[in-house]
C-alpha positions in Angstrom: -60.7 42.0 -11.1 -58.3 45.0 -11.0 -58.3 47.4 -13.8 -55.6 50.1 -13.7 -56.8 53.7 -13.9 -55.3 56.5 -15.9 -53.2 57.7 -12.9 -51.7 54.3 -12.3 -50.8 54.0 -16.0 -49.2 57.5 -16.0 -47.3 56.6 -12.8 -45.9 53.5 -14.4 -44.9 55.4 -17.6 -43.2 58.0 -15.5 -41.2 55.4 -13.6 -40.2 53.7 -16.9 -39.1 57.0 -18.4 -37.1 57.9 -15.3 -35.3 54.5 -15.2 -34.9 53.9 -19.0 -35.1 57.4 -20.4 -31.6 57.6 -21.7 -31.8 54.2 -23.3 -35.1 54.6 -25.0 -33.8 56.0 -28.3 -31.4 53.1 -28.8 -34.0 50.6 -27.9 -36.5 52.2 -30.4 -33.8 52.2 -33.1 -33.0 48.5 -32.4 -36.7 47.6 -32.5 -37.1 49.4 -35.8 -34.1 47.7 -37.4 -35.4 44.3 -36.2 -38.8 45.0 -37.8 -37.1 45.9 -41.1 -35.0 42.8 -41.0 -38.1 40.6 -40.2 -40.0 42.2 -43.2 -37.0 41.5 -45.5 -36.9 37.9 -44.4 -40.6 37.5 -45.0 -40.3 38.9 -48.5 -37.3 36.7 -49.2 -39.3 33.6 -48.1 -42.3 34.6 -50.2 -40.2 35.2 -53.3 -38.5 31.8 -52.9 -41.9 30.2 -52.5 -43.2 32.0 -55.6 -40.1 30.8 -57.6 -40.7 27.2 -56.6 -44.4 27.4 -57.5 -43.6 29.0 -60.8 -41.2 26.2 -61.7 -43.8 23.6 -61.0 -46.4 24.7 -63.5 -46.1 23.4 -67.1 
């Protein structure tokens, strides 16, 4: 099978930087905010789950 070498990977990264270079900071910022919101949602679900389990025990 085909395995890309270091030069192929660098060439692809260079092309990506040339095409999307000016948008990368905003994309990274959006990705970071999405991760933060996802973590908040997970914590909220876990806290609700803990509250329901705490109410079930006598």
